[in-house]
N, C-alpha and C positions, 0 to 999 in steps of 0.2 A: 458417522464416526464420532462426532462431538457428543451426540446424545448418548451413545454407547459408553464412551469413556467417562462421561459424567455419572452415568448410572453405576458403572463398575467401581468408581471411586466411592460413591455413596454406599454401595454394598460393602466395600472393603472397610469403611469406617464403621458401619453397622455391625459387621462380623468381627471387628478387631483383627482382620487378616490383611496384612500389608505385604504379603509375599510377591504380589505382582504390581505394586504401586509404581515402581519405576516405569514399567511398561505403560500403565494407564496414564501416568503423568505425561509421558511422551506423546501418547495418542491424543490426550487432551490439548497439549501444546500445538501439535501438528494440525489437528482439525479445527481447533479454536482460532489459531492464527489464520488458517486458510479461509475460514468463514468470515472472520473480521475483515481481511483484505478483499475478499470477493464482494462482500457487502458494499464496500466503497467502490470497487472497480465497476460494478454494474450500474451504480448511480452516477458516476462521473462521466458517462458517455451519453450522448444524445444526438438526435437528428440535426439539431442546430449547433453550429460551432459558435457559441457565445463568446463574450470577452470577459476577462477577469474583472471583478468589482474594482472600484477606485482604491479601496483599502488593500486588496490583494495585489493590485498592480504596483502600488507604492512599495509593498513589502518585497515583491519580486525584483523591482528596480534596486532597492537597497541591499537585498541579499545577493543578487547575481549581476548587477550592473545593467539590467534591462531584460525585456521579455525574450529577445532573440538569443541572448546569452543563456537564459534559463532553458529555453527549448533545446539549444545545442548541448548543454550539459546534461539535461534530463535524458535526451535521446542517446547520448554517448554512454551514460551510466547504465541505462536500461539495456542497450545493445550488448554491453560487455559483461552482463551478469553471466557468471560461469554456470553452465547447465541450466536448470530450470529455476525460476524465481520471480522476483519482482523489482521494478523500479518504483521508487516512492518519493513524492514530494511531501515533506513533513514540516510542521511548525514546531520550533523549540521555544517554549515559553520562557525558559530560564535566560536565554540570550535574545529573545524577541526577534528571531530571524527564521527564515525558511532554509531547509537543508534538503539535499537530494541523497537518498539512501539506496543501497542495493541490498536486497534480501535474497540470498541464494538458498537458504533454508529458512523459510519464514518462521518456523517454530523457534529458531535460535536468535531471531532479531531481538536485541536487548537494548534498543535505544529508547528506554523508558521515559526519557524526558522529551520525546518527540511524539507529536500527534499526526499520523498520516492524514493528508487532505486530498491527495491524488495518488493513485497507484496504477501500474500497468502490469498485467499478467504476462510474463515472458516465458512461461512454461510452454513447451512446444504444442501442447494440446490446444492452446488459445489461438494459435495462428497457422498451424501446419496445413490444414485443408485448403486455405486460401493463399498462403504465402510460402509453402514448403519450408525451406531452410533460410528464407530471406527475412530474418528477424528485423533488420533495418527497415525494410519496406513496410512491414507490419507496424513498427513504431511510428513511421512517417504517417501511415493511415490513421493510427490512433490519435496522433496529435491534431488531426483535422476534425475529430468528432468529440473532443472533450467538452463536456457540459460545464462551462466555467461558472455558471450560476450555482451548480451543486458544489463545486470546489470552493467557490467564494463563501458559500454558506458554512461549509465545514471549517474554513479558515476563521470566519467570524465566531463560530462556536468554540473553537480551540482557544482563541484569544479571550473570550468571555470566561471560559473555565479556568484560565491561567490567572485571572484577576482575583 
């Protein structure tokens, strides 16, 4: 979908025909945001449940008052996403802190000052076969397989880009 939307927008520009630009912009936003978040989602899981880096641990502590507070907040926010969407831990460079976001329509997420470093797919397709309608159980399971090395790397990259 992302490739098709990109091609159609390129075609519209080449032909000076913007009659469907609203449609293709929406398709671009939907598929682009989905690709972006899934690219993070697949990389932040792993067979080993590692620990956050020292820098990320300190930021979690200062942003949420401790790791257990973060986990409770992230799980509650992810569980309460209305319909399909995402729970996201993001770094806000402007305030130098971590935030938890809900993205019910990922294409509409406009927290442009935030860089997602961990996300969970809470669309039913991500968990229905194993968890049916028990989103909370799925989130609990996800919390046990987070690849904190990958999350820590994204955090370090976000901080470096902010400087």
